[in-house]
N, CA and C atoms as a LAMMPS dump frame, in Angstrom:
ITEM: TIMESTEP
0
ITEM: NUMBER OF ATOMS
627
ITEM: BOX BOUNDS ff ff ff
-5.0000000000000000e+02 5.0000000000000000e+02
-5.0000000000000000e+02 5.0000000000000000e+02
-5.0000000000000000e+02 5.0000000000000000e+02
ITEM: ATOMS id mol type element x y z
1 1 1 N 47.102 -7.275 17.976
2 1 2 C 45.984 -6.404 17.593
3 1 3 C 46.476 -5.012 17.221
4 2 1 N 45.738 -4.356 16.352
5 2 2 C 46.142 -3.047 15.899
6 2 3 C 46.028 -2.023 17.008
7 3 1 N 47.014 -1.12 17.085
8 3 2 C 47.008 -0.03 18.053
9 3 3 C 45.971 0.999 17.614
10 4 1 N 44.865 1.102 18.358
11 4 2 C 43.787 1.98 17.944
12 4 3 C 44.191 3.444 17.993
13 5 1 N 45.305 3.787 18.674
14 5 2 C 45.746 5.171 18.694
15 5 3 C 46.156 5.639 17.316
16 6 1 N 46.349 4.695 16.385
17 6 2 C 46.713 5.08 15.029
18 6 3 C 45.557 5.731 14.302
19 7 1 N 44.372 5.744 14.909
20 7 2 C 43.289 6.523 14.33
21 7 3 C 43.529 8.01 14.527
22 8 1 N 44.534 8.343 15.334
23 8 2 C 45.036 9.693 15.554
24 8 3 C 44.179 10.54 16.475
25 9 1 N 44.845 11.071 17.482
26 9 2 C 44.252 12.122 18.28
27 9 3 C 44.878 13.44 17.855
28 10 1 N 44.336 14.535 18.318
29 10 2 C 44.893 15.835 17.967
30 10 3 C 46.186 16.045 18.757
31 11 1 N 47.21 16.586 18.089
32 11 2 C 48.513 16.734 18.732
33 11 3 C 48.926 18.204 18.814
34 12 1 N 47.966 19.113 18.883
35 12 2 C 48.276 20.536 18.834
36 12 3 C 49.09 21.019 20.033
37 13 1 N 48.79 20.506 21.22
38 13 2 C 49.386 21.062 22.429
39 13 3 C 50.9 20.959 22.391
40 14 1 N 51.42 19.787 22.026
41 14 2 C 52.868 19.602 22.031
42 14 3 C 53.531 20.554 21.039
43 15 1 N 52.965 20.644 19.869
44 15 2 C 53.556 21.486 18.836
45 15 3 C 53.522 22.959 19.247
46 16 1 N 52.449 23.399 19.84
47 16 2 C 52.315 24.787 20.271
48 16 3 C 53.396 25.161 21.258
49 17 1 N 53.787 24.257 22.115
50 17 2 C 54.787 24.532 23.135
51 17 3 C 56.2 24.511 22.589
52 18 1 N 56.416 23.877 21.436
53 18 2 C 57.784 23.639 20.993
54 18 3 C 58.209 24.33 19.7
55 19 1 N 57.283 24.839 18.919
56 19 2 C 57.666 25.43 17.649
57 19 3 C 57.41 26.938 17.662
58 20 1 N 58.262 27.684 16.945
59 20 2 C 58.098 29.126 16.818
60 20 3 C 57.043 29.452 15.768
61 21 1 N 56.557 30.681 15.819
62 21 2 C 55.642 31.196 14.791
63 21 3 C 54.392 30.34 14.64
64 22 1 N 53.887 29.863 15.741
65 22 2 C 52.662 29.051 15.699
66 22 3 C 51.467 29.929 15.348
67 23 1 N 50.579 29.431 14.525
68 23 2 C 49.378 30.176 14.157
69 23 3 C 48.17 29.3 14.42
70 24 1 N 47.446 29.577 15.502
71 24 2 C 46.339 28.715 15.912
72 24 3 C 45.261 28.621 14.845
73 25 1 N 44.946 29.745 14.212
74 25 2 C 43.859 29.745 13.235
75 25 3 C 44.194 28.861 12.049
76 26 1 N 45.419 28.965 11.525
77 26 2 C 45.808 28.16 10.373
78 26 3 C 45.859 26.682 10.712
79 27 1 N 46.443 26.338 11.851
80 27 2 C 46.591 24.935 12.216
81 27 3 C 45.258 24.28 12.534
82 28 1 N 44.305 25.068 13.04
83 28 2 C 43.014 24.49 13.384
84 28 3 C 42.257 24.037 12.14
85 29 1 N 42.661 24.533 10.967
86 29 2 C 41.994 24.177 9.731
87 29 3 C 42.597 22.93 9.09
88 30 1 N 43.7 22.442 9.629
89 30 2 C 44.381 21.305 9.035
90 30 3 C 43.807 19.994 9.557
91 31 1 N 43.855 18.974 8.705
92 31 2 C 43.504 17.64 9.174
93 31 3 C 44.605 17.141 10.094
94 32 1 N 44.331 16.087 10.849
95 32 2 C 45.354 15.495 11.717
96 32 3 C 46.59 15.119 10.911
97 33 1 N 46.383 14.552 9.742
98 33 2 C 47.516 14.119 8.925
99 33 3 C 48.323 15.32 8.439
100 34 1 N 47.65 16.32 7.92
101 34 2 C 48.35 17.521 7.464
102 34 3 C 49.114 18.168 8.611
103 35 1 N 48.535 18.118 9.791
104 35 2 C 49.193 18.719 10.947
105 35 3 C 50.491 17.992 11.278
106 36 1 N 50.456 16.687 11.319
107 36 2 C 51.664 15.911 11.595
108 36 3 C 52.735 16.196 10.546
109 37 1 N 52.334 16.254 9.282
110 37 2 C 53.311 16.494 8.217
111 37 3 C 53.876 17.91 8.322
112 38 1 N 53.066 18.867 8.776
113 38 2 C 53.569 20.229 8.949
114 38 3 C 54.592 20.296 10.08
115 39 1 N 54.401 19.504 11.139
116 39 2 C 55.372 19.462 12.23
117 39 3 C 56.696 18.9 11.718
118 40 1 N 56.638 17.81 10.964
119 40 2 C 57.852 17.212 10.407
120 40 3 C 58.587 18.221 9.533
121 41 1 N 57.842 18.942 8.712
122 41 2 C 58.453 19.953 7.841
123 41 3 C 59.123 21.042 8.671
124 42 1 N 58.419 21.6 9.658
125 42 2 C 58.973 22.691 10.448
126 42 3 C 60.203 22.251 11.23
127 43 1 N 60.196 21.028 11.745
128 43 2 C 61.366 20.505 12.45
129 43 3 C 62.551 20.412 11.495
130 44 1 N 62.304 19.928 10.287
131 44 2 C 63.381 19.8 9.309
132 44 3 C 63.941 21.163 8.919
133 45 1 N 63.069 22.136 8.718
134 45 2 C 63.527 23.481 8.348
135 45 3 C 64.336 24.115 9.475
136 46 1 N 63.857 23.934 10.701
137 46 2 C 64.469 24.638 11.83
138 46 3 C 65.746 23.966 12.335
139 47 1 N 65.764 22.644 12.354
140 47 2 C 66.855 21.958 13.051
141 47 3 C 67.907 21.348 12.137
142 48 1 N 67.601 21.092 10.871
143 48 2 C 68.647 20.587 9.979
144 48 3 C 68.77 21.447 8.719
145 49 1 N 68.258 22.673 8.827
146 49 2 C 68.444 23.664 7.767
147 49 3 C 67.994 23.175 6.396
148 50 1 N 66.888 22.482 6.362
149 50 2 C 66.351 22.053 5.076
150 50 3 C 65.79 23.266 4.332
151 51 1 N 65.518 23.061 3.063
152 51 2 C 65.002 24.132 2.214
153 51 3 C 63.505 23.957 2.022
154 52 1 N 62.77 25.038 2.188
155 52 2 C 61.317 24.967 2.053
156 52 3 C 60.897 24.428 0.684
157 53 1 N 61.69 24.709 -0.34
158 53 2 C 61.342 24.257 -1.688
159 53 3 C 61.401 22.747 -1.83
160 54 1 N 62.065 22.061 -0.89
161 54 2 C 62.115 20.593 -0.928
162 54 3 C 60.78 19.967 -0.542
163 55 1 N 59.934 20.733 0.127
164 55 2 C 58.65 20.199 0.601
165 55 3 C 57.546 20.59 -0.374
166 56 1 N 57.381 19.765 -1.363
167 56 2 C 56.346 19.968 -2.365
168 56 3 C 55.604 18.656 -2.565
169 57 1 N 54.32 18.75 -2.778
170 57 2 C 53.524 17.547 -2.963
171 57 3 C 53.257 17.25 -4.426
172 58 1 N 52.762 16.067 -4.673
173 58 2 C 52.339 15.691 -6.011
174 58 3 C 51.003 16.36 -6.327
175 59 1 N 50.787 16.623 -7.577
176 59 2 C 49.516 17.213 -7.98
177 59 3 C 48.401 16.183 -7.861
178 60 1 N 47.179 16.679 -7.755
179 60 2 C 46.023 15.791 -7.707
180 60 3 C 45.958 14.941 -8.974
181 61 1 N 46.341 15.515 -10.08
182 61 2 C 46.33 14.777 -11.352
183 61 3 C 47.267 13.57 -11.312
184 62 1 N 48.468 13.766 -10.781
185 62 2 C 49.432 12.663 -10.705
186 62 3 C 48.963 11.613 -9.707
187 63 1 N 48.405 12.045 -8.575
188 63 2 C 47.911 11.084 -7.587
189 63 3 C 46.801 10.232 -8.179
190 64 1 N 45.883 10.858 -8.867
191 64 2 C 44.802 10.102 -9.496
192 64 3 C 45.341 9.169 -10.579
193 65 1 N 46.359 9.615 -11.286
194 65 2 C 47 8.761 -12.29
195 65 3 C 47.59 7.514 -11.641
196 66 1 N 48.231 7.688 -10.491
197 66 2 C 48.808 6.559 -9.765
198 66 3 C 47.714 5.632 -9.249
199 67 1 N 46.639 6.2 -8.748
200 67 2 C 45.533 5.379 -8.26
201 67 3 C 44.934 4.554 -9.398
202 68 1 N 44.815 5.151 -10.551
203 68 2 C 44.301 4.41 -11.708
204 68 3 C 45.303 3.351 -12.164
205 69 1 N 46.571 3.715 -12.124
206 69 2 C 47.623 2.79 -12.55
207 69 3 C 47.63 1.521 -11.709
208 70 1 N 47.394 1.679 -10.406
209 70 2 C 47.448 0.526 -9.495
210 70 3 C 46.057 0.087 -9.04
211 71 1 N 45.029 0.644 -9.657
212 71 2 C 43.646 0.215 -9.438
213 71 3 C 43.284 0.224 -7.954
214 72 1 N 43.492 1.358 -7.317
215 72 2 C 43.173 1.488 -5.893
216 72 3 C 42.983 2.955 -5.546
217 73 1 N 42.262 3.176 -4.464
218 73 2 C 42.14 4.504 -3.879
219 73 3 C 43.056 4.547 -2.669
220 74 1 N 44.013 5.45 -2.658
221 74 2 C 44.973 5.485 -1.572
222 74 3 C 44.318 5.9 -0.259
223 75 1 N 44.765 5.319 0.868
224 75 2 C 44.256 5.722 2.185
225 75 3 C 44.547 7.203 2.448
226 76 1 N 43.736 7.803 3.279
227 76 2 C 43.833 9.241 3.505
228 76 3 C 45.21 9.677 4.006
229 77 1 N 45.8 8.936 4.938
230 77 2 C 47.097 9.33 5.485
231 77 3 C 48.167 9.349 4.403
232 78 1 N 48.159 8.333 3.539
233 78 2 C 49.15 8.255 2.469
234 78 3 C 48.872 9.295 1.391
235 79 1 N 47.607 9.473 1.065
236 79 2 C 47.244 10.446 0.036
237 79 3 C 47.64 11.857 0.479
238 80 1 N 47.404 12.168 1.752
239 80 2 C 47.771 13.471 2.285
240 80 3 C 49.288 13.661 2.258
241 81 1 N 50.023 12.604 2.547
242 81 2 C 51.486 12.647 2.471
243 81 3 C 51.941 12.961 1.05
244 82 1 N 51.352 12.285 0.07
245 82 2 C 51.714 12.528 -1.331
246 82 3 C 51.457 13.976 -1.72
247 83 1 N 50.33 14.524 -1.263
248 83 2 C 49.944 15.883 -1.633
249 83 3 C 50.769 16.939 -0.899
250 84 1 N 51.392 16.545 0.212
251 84 2 C 52.066 17.511 1.07
252 84 3 C 53.572 17.595 0.838
253 85 1 N 54.244 16.441 0.686
254 85 2 C 55.704 16.471 0.718
255 85 3 C 56.403 15.35 -0.046
256 86 1 N 55.756 14.749 -1.014
257 86 2 C 56.359 13.578 -1.658
258 86 3 C 57.005 13.858 -3.012
259 87 1 N 56.944 15.086 -3.493
260 87 2 C 57.408 15.355 -4.854
261 87 3 C 58.925 15.478 -4.954
262 88 1 N 59.564 15.923 -3.874
263 88 2 C 61.011 16.181 -3.942
264 88 3 C 61.752 15.389 -2.864
265 89 1 N 62.932 15.892 -2.459
266 89 2 C 63.798 15.117 -1.568
267 89 3 C 64.192 15.911 -0.329
268 90 1 N 63.307 16.026 0.657
269 90 2 C 63.689 16.682 1.902
270 90 3 C 64.844 15.941 2.589
271 91 1 N 65.702 16.691 3.244
272 91 2 C 66.83 16.081 3.963
273 91 3 C 66.34 15.068 4.995
274 92 1 N 65.216 15.37 5.615
275 92 2 C 64.735 14.529 6.709
276 92 3 C 64.319 13.141 6.222
277 93 1 N 64.159 12.973 4.906
278 93 2 C 63.829 11.665 4.337
279 93 3 C 65.061 10.975 3.751
280 94 1 N 66.237 11.566 3.95
281 94 2 C 67.503 10.947 3.556
282 94 3 C 67.5 10.527 2.082
283 95 1 N 66.958 11.39 1.245
284 95 2 C 67.03 11.213 -0.21
285 95 3 C 66.283 9.99 -0.741
286 96 1 N 65.363 9.435 0.018
287 96 2 C 64.53 8.373 -0.537
288 96 3 C 63.397 8.983 -1.346
289 97 1 N 63.093 8.34 -2.475
290 97 2 C 62.055 8.843 -3.368
291 97 3 C 60.685 8.348 -2.946
292 98 1 N 59.734 9.271 -2.874
293 98 2 C 58.341 8.909 -2.589
294 98 3 C 57.4 9.425 -3.674
295 99 1 N 57.976 9.934 -4.769
296 99 2 C 57.17 10.455 -5.863
297 99 3 C 56.745 9.318 -6.802
298 100 1 N 56.252 9.683 -7.975
299 100 2 C 55.774 8.678 -8.923
300 100 3 C 56.881 7.693 -9.292
301 101 1 N 58.056 8.21 -9.578
302 101 2 C 59.193 7.339 -9.909
303 101 3 C 59.531 6.416 -8.743
304 102 1 N 59.523 6.967 -7.524
305 102 2 C 59.837 6.159 -6.355
306 102 3 C 58.834 5.044 -6.132
307 103 1 N 57.556 5.344 -6.345
308 103 2 C 56.514 4.323 -6.191
309 103 3 C 56.682 3.222 -7.224
310 104 1 N 56.934 3.612 -8.468
311 104 2 C 57.115 2.614 -9.522
312 104 3 C 58.34 1.747 -9.262
313 105 1 N 59.414 2.359 -8.765
314 105 2 C 60.607 1.578 -8.408
315 105 3 C 60.296 0.602 -7.275
316 106 1 N 59.544 1.073 -6.277
317 106 2 C 59.19 0.213 -5.142
318 106 3 C 58.365 -0.978 -5.596
319 107 1 N 57.441 -0.76 -6.499
320 107 2 C 56.617 -1.847 -7.011
321 107 3 C 57.467 -2.893 -7.73
322 108 1 N 58.417 -2.435 -8.514
323 108 2 C 59.296 -3.363 -9.245
324 108 3 C 60.173 -4.157 -8.285
325 109 1 N 60.769 -3.458 -7.325
326 109 2 C 61.647 -4.134 -6.361
327 109 3 C 60.85 -5.126 -5.523
328 110 1 N 59.659 -4.738 -5.082
329 110 2 C 58.836 -5.632 -4.276
330 110 3 C 58.502 -6.904 -5.049
331 111 1 N 58.119 -6.759 -6.307
332 111 2 C 57.786 -7.932 -7.119
333 111 3 C 58.994 -8.852 -7.277
334 112 1 N 60.161 -8.275 -7.506
335 112 2 C 61.381 -9.072 -7.677
336 112 3 C 61.762 -9.807 -6.394
337 113 1 N 61.712 -9.103 -5.263
338 113 2 C 62.099 -9.719 -3.994
339 113 3 C 61.119 -10.803 -3.575
340 114 1 N 59.846 -10.56 -3.775
341 114 2 C 58.843 -11.557 -3.403
342 114 3 C 59.003 -12.826 -4.239
343 115 1 N 59.298 -12.649 -5.518
344 115 2 C 59.532 -13.818 -6.369
345 115 3 C 60.807 -14.542 -5.946
346 116 1 N 61.847 -13.787 -5.683
347 116 2 C 63.13 -14.363 -5.264
348 116 3 C 62.997 -15.128 -3.95
349 117 1 N 62.262 -14.561 -3.011
350 117 2 C 62.121 -15.159 -1.678
351 117 3 C 60.965 -16.153 -1.588
352 118 1 N 60.228 -16.292 -2.694
353 118 2 C 59.038 -17.153 -2.692
354 118 3 C 58.115 -16.772 -1.538
355 119 1 N 57.914 -15.5 -1.446
356 119 2 C 57.098 -14.949 -0.358
357 119 3 C 55.897 -14.216 -0.944
358 120 1 N 54.997 -13.807 -0.075
359 120 2 C 53.821 -13.056 -0.503
360 120 3 C 53.453 -12.062 0.58
361 121 1 N 52.696 -11.052 0.178
362 121 2 C 52.208 -10.054 1.112
363 121 3 C 50.708 -10.218 1.3
364 122 1 N 50.163 -9.68 2.379
365 122 2 C 48.712 -9.788 2.608
366 122 3 C 47.916 -9.074 1.517
367 123 1 N 46.675 -9.449 1.394
368 123 2 C 45.784 -8.773 0.459
369 123 3 C 45.684 -7.294 0.829
370 124 1 N 45.757 -6.449 -0.16
371 124 2 C 45.69 -5.014 0.081
372 124 3 C 47.041 -4.367 0.3
373 125 1 N 48.123 -5.151 0.278
374 125 2 C 49.455 -4.589 0.501
375 125 3 C 49.883 -3.733 -0.682
376 126 1 N 50.569 -2.645 -0.383
377 126 2 C 51.049 -1.746 -1.43
378 126 3 C 52.44 -1.255 -1.072
379 127 1 N 53.433 -1.612 -1.894
380 127 2 C 54.814 -1.157 -1.687
381 127 3 C 54.946 0.267 -2.212
382 128 1 N 55.416 1.184 -1.368
383 128 2 C 55.463 2.592 -1.759
384 128 3 C 56.861 3.189 -1.747
385 129 1 N 57.857 2.457 -1.222
386 129 2 C 59.221 2.976 -1.205
387 129 3 C 60.195 1.813 -1.091
388 130 1 N 61.359 1.958 -1.713
389 130 2 C 62.384 0.918 -1.624
390 130 3 C 63.75 1.577 -1.451
391 131 1 N 64.723 0.747 -1.057
392 131 2 C 66.079 1.259 -0.881
393 131 3 C 67.09 0.265 -1.453
394 132 1 N 67.789 0.701 -2.508
395 132 2 C 68.907 -0.026 -3.107
396 132 3 C 68.557 -1.445 -3.525
397 133 1 N 67.301 -1.701 -3.772
398 133 2 C 66.9 -2.958 -4.369
399 133 3 C 66.811 -4.159 -3.452
400 134 1 N 67.03 -3.972 -2.144
401 134 2 C 66.988 -5.138 -1.251
402 134 3 C 65.991 -4.988 -0.103
403 135 1 N 65.266 -3.897 -0.072
404 135 2 C 64.292 -3.7 0.991
405 135 3 C 63.213 -2.729 0.502
406 136 1 N 62.048 -2.83 1.122
407 136 2 C 60.984 -1.9 0.77
408 136 3 C 60.009 -1.749 1.931
409 137 1 N 59.263 -0.645 1.9
410 137 2 C 58.194 -0.397 2.857
411 137 3 C 56.863 -0.628 2.16
412 138 1 N 55.909 -1.121 2.912
413 138 2 C 54.571 -1.293 2.354
414 138 3 C 53.522 -1.092 3.449
415 139 1 N 52.339 -0.682 3.045
416 139 2 C 51.211 -0.643 3.967
417 139 3 C 50.161 -1.638 3.49
418 140 1 N 49.286 -2.018 4.393
419 140 2 C 48.197 -2.934 4.061
420 140 3 C 46.904 -2.138 4.111
421 141 1 N 46.332 -1.909 2.95
422 141 2 C 45.124 -1.107 2.847
423 141 3 C 43.923 -1.954 3.264
424 142 1 N 43.441 -1.691 4.469
425 142 2 C 42.308 -2.439 5.011
426 142 3 C 41.056 -1.575 5.101
427 143 1 N 41.078 -0.452 4.389
428 143 2 C 39.921 0.435 4.398
429 143 3 C 39.991 1.532 5.438
430 144 1 N 41.02 1.523 6.294
431 144 2 C 41.167 2.565 7.304
432 144 3 C 41.96 3.732 6.728
433 145 1 N 41.863 4.88 7.381
434 145 2 C 42.535 6.086 6.89
435 145 3 C 44.038 6.039 7.084
436 146 1 N 44.492 5.314 8.11
437 146 2 C 45.911 5.32 8.488
438 146 3 C 46.387 3.873 8.611
439 147 1 N 46.727 3.235 7.499
440 147 2 C 46.915 1.777 7.473
441 147 3 C 48.197 1.302 8.16
442 148 1 N 48.153 0.053 8.595
443 148 2 C 49.332 -0.589 9.172
444 148 3 C 50.458 -0.607 8.141
445 149 1 N 51.678 -0.326 8.602
446 149 2 C 52.819 -0.163 7.7
447 149 3 C 53.974 -1.043 8.164
448 150 1 N 54.685 -1.612 7.186
449 150 2 C 55.687 -2.637 7.469
450 150 3 C 56.964 -2.408 6.658
451 151 1 N 58.018 -3.088 7.095
452 151 2 C 59.323 -3.059 6.425
453 151 3 C 59.69 -4.475 6.008
454 152 1 N 60.031 -4.649 4.734
455 152 2 C 60.396 -5.961 4.19
456 152 3 C 61.841 -5.9 3.699
457 153 1 N 62.617 -6.922 4.023
458 153 2 C 64.009 -7.017 3.546
459 153 3 C 64.25 -8.401 2.981
460 154 1 N 64.996 -8.451 1.876
461 154 2 C 65.303 -9.744 1.28
462 154 3 C 65.952 -10.637 2.326
463 155 1 N 65.619 -11.928 2.27
464 155 2 C 66.098 -12.773 3.34
465 155 3 C 66.663 -14.104 2.936
466 156 1 N 66.597 -14.455 1.64
467 156 2 C 67.062 -15.779 1.265
468 156 3 C 66.282 -16.824 2.024
469 157 1 N 66.982 -17.626 2.814
470 157 2 C 66.321 -18.659 3.6
471 157 3 C 65.882 -18.165 4.978
472 158 1 N 66.201 -16.9 5.281
473 158 2 C 65.841 -16.373 6.594
474 158 3 C 64.417 -15.835 6.56
475 159 1 N 63.615 -16.262 7.504
476 159 2 C 62.236 -15.796 7.586
477 159 3 C 61.945 -15.386 9.026
478 160 1 N 61.009 -14.471 9.272
479 160 2 C 60.164 -13.812 8.274
480 160 3 C 60.919 -12.699 7.565
481 161 1 N 60.495 -12.369 6.373
482 161 2 C 61.133 -11.304 5.617
483 161 3 C 60.614 -9.935 6.05
484 162 1 N 59.381 -9.872 6.514
485 162 2 C 58.858 -8.635 7.079
486 162 3 C 59.394 -8.538 8.497
487 163 1 N 60.305 -7.588 8.707
488 163 2 C 61.037 -7.58 9.972
489 163 3 C 60.7 -6.396 10.872
490 164 1 N 59.814 -5.521 10.438
491 164 2 C 59.438 -4.408 11.303
492 164 3 C 57.982 -4.019 11.063
493 165 1 N 57.32 -3.671 12.138
494 165 2 C 55.92 -3.248 12.094
495 165 3 C 55.833 -1.898 12.775
496 166 1 N 55.253 -0.911 12.106
497 166 2 C 55.256 0.454 12.625
498 166 3 C 53.924 0.901 13.201
499 167 1 N 52.952 0.042 13.213
500 167 2 C 51.66 0.44 13.745
501 167 3 C 50.787 1.041 12.673
502 168 1 N 51.135 2.224 12.179
503 168 2 C 50.359 2.859 11.125
504 168 3 C 51.267 3.767 10.31
505 169 1 N 50.737 4.285 9.232
506 169 2 C 51.574 5.03 8.294
507 169 3 C 52.228 6.247 8.949
508 170 1 N 51.467 7.028 9.705
509 170 2 C 52.064 8.217 10.307
510 170 3 C 53.134 7.862 11.337
511 171 1 N 52.941 6.767 12.076
512 171 2 C 53.982 6.334 13.008
513 171 3 C 55.253 5.961 12.251
514 172 1 N 55.09 5.275 11.122
515 172 2 C 56.254 4.942 10.289
516 172 3 C 57.001 6.207 9.886
517 173 1 N 56.276 7.224 9.401
518 173 2 C 56.914 8.435 8.911
519 173 3 C 57.602 9.203 10.041
520 174 1 N 56.972 9.27 11.197
521 174 2 C 57.59 9.953 12.332
522 174 3 C 58.856 9.234 12.766
523 175 1 N 58.784 7.91 12.88
524 175 2 C 59.965 7.145 13.284
525 175 3 C 61.092 7.263 12.26
526 176 1 N 60.744 7.247 10.976
527 176 2 C 61.754 7.426 9.936
528 176 3 C 62.417 8.796 10.06
529 177 1 N 61.623 9.82 10.319
530 177 2 C 62.156 11.175 10.453
531 177 3 C 63.088 11.279 11.655
532 178 1 N 62.709 10.675 12.763
533 178 2 C 63.559 10.676 13.958
534 178 3 C 64.886 9.991 13.664
535 179 1 N 64.816 8.826 13.047
536 179 2 C 66.033 8.054 12.725
537 179 3 C 66.962 8.856 11.821
538 180 1 N 66.413 9.468 10.785
539 180 2 C 67.246 10.223 9.849
540 180 3 C 67.826 11.477 10.484
541 181 1 N 67.067 12.119 11.376
542 181 2 C 67.603 13.286 12.076
543 181 3 C 68.768 12.905 12.971
544 182 1 N 68.67 11.761 13.63
545 182 2 C 69.756 11.314 14.506
546 182 3 C 71.01 11.001 13.692
547 183 1 N 70.833 10.404 12.508
548 183 2 C 71.975 10.16 11.623
549 183 3 C 72.583 11.487 11.172
550 184 1 N 71.731 12.417 10.788
551 184 2 C 72.194 13.721 10.334
552 184 3 C 73 14.407 11.433
553 185 1 N 72.543 14.281 12.664
554 185 2 C 73.246 14.887 13.79
555 185 3 C 74.627 14.284 13.964
556 186 1 N 74.717 12.946 13.878
557 186 2 C 76.022 12.294 14.043
558 186 3 C 76.992 12.673 12.92
559 187 1 N 76.483 12.773 11.71
560 187 2 C 77.35 13.057 10.562
561 187 3 C 77.773 14.514 10.481
562 188 1 N 76.944 15.415 10.96
563 188 2 C 77.197 16.841 10.778
564 188 3 C 77.48 17.602 12.066
565 189 1 N 77.334 16.934 13.184
566 189 2 C 77.644 17.574 14.455
567 189 3 C 76.63 18.602 14.908
568 190 1 N 75.424 18.571 14.342
569 190 2 C 74.392 19.515 14.74
570 190 3 C 73.814 19.115 16.098
571 191 1 N 73.396 20.111 16.859
572 191 2 C 72.679 19.853 18.093
573 191 3 C 71.18 19.944 17.784
574 192 1 N 70.568 18.808 17.582
575 192 2 C 69.154 18.821 17.183
576 192 3 C 68.305 17.962 18.115
577 193 1 N 68.778 17.789 19.352
578 193 2 C 68.027 16.971 20.299
579 193 3 C 66.614 17.492 20.506
580 194 1 N 66.461 18.819 20.507
581 194 2 C 65.135 19.389 20.719
582 194 3 C 64.197 19.033 19.566
583 195 1 N 64.726 19.045 18.35
584 195 2 C 63.909 18.655 17.201
585 195 3 C 63.472 17.209 17.282
586 196 1 N 64.391 16.341 17.708
587 196 2 C 64.055 14.931 17.877
588 196 3 C 62.974 14.777 18.943
589 197 1 N 63.081 15.54 20.029
590 197 2 C 62.09 15.457 21.101
591 197 3 C 60.708 15.881 20.613
592 198 1 N 60.668 16.87 19.733
593 198 2 C 59.379 17.306 19.2
594 198 3 C 58.722 16.175 18.422
595 199 1 N 59.501 15.48 17.593
596 199 2 C 58.952 14.37 16.822
597 199 3 C 58.556 13.214 17.74
598 200 1 N 59.374 12.932 18.742
599 200 2 C 59.011 11.883 19.695
600 200 3 C 57.736 12.26 20.426
601 201 1 N 57.536 13.552 20.637
602 201 2 C 56.328 14.005 21.309
603 201 3 C 55.076 13.735 20.493
604 202 1 N 55.21 13.739 19.17
605 202 2 C 54.054 13.394 18.338
606 202 3 C 53.587 11.986 18.655
607 203 1 N 54.532 11.067 18.784
608 203 2 C 54.174 9.678 19.095
609 203 3 C 53.553 9.586 20.49
610 204 1 N 54.139 10.303 21.453
611 204 2 C 53.627 10.231 22.82
612 204 3 C 52.243 10.854 22.923
613 205 1 N 52.028 11.977 22.224
614 205 2 C 50.732 12.62 22.293
615 205 3 C 49.646 11.738 21.699
616 206 1 N 50.002 10.915 20.705
617 206 2 C 49.05 9.983 20.119
618 206 3 C 48.878 8.73 20.958
619 207 1 N 49.8 8.539 21.919
620 207 2 C 49.729 7.32 22.721
621 207 3 C 50.284 6.125 21.993
622 208 1 N 51.09 6.37 20.944
623 208 2 C 51.651 5.256 20.182
624 208 3 C 52.834 4.664 20.884
625 209 1 N 53.152 3.437 20.494
626 209 2 C 54.282 2.757 21.089
627 209 3 C 55.494 2.91 20.189
């Protein structure tokens, strides 16, 4: 059964205790999704020296173009992600593309892998990111704001091909950010345990697994 905590609770308390330059008035105006994405951005800027210019969203025009292209209205969590930080390549996303080009590449790779594996995805599934042509992420749009999100990898005769379930889109993004920060720490020798703890706290504050 779906983890109902993916409907999101407010996570202000954890962030207030752990980040500098907190502004209660500004944060109180943000949606839950925008708030989570702002925490990810601030952690990346503070702990792995990312550049603020890397965090740019797609324009409303491009998002609507994509929705028309794929004949769907994107769920709120994903749409907010596109508008907030999907246009460029933040370090915390390890150079994976989530912009228009990245979405189109993911769609092509997903179609190729599904045909190759003689597999199919549930109704409402949408591939939004891929890596090196052998794996992709997708969510299942079931009408909720924060849809269940999955990881698919080519498998030949090995099944199931969907090998990871993240609960919901924001949980996927938080877990991806944690994983990439830990890799960045190992490769560069940075001490970023506190940043990782802040992101883990987002999951705990939501009650996610």
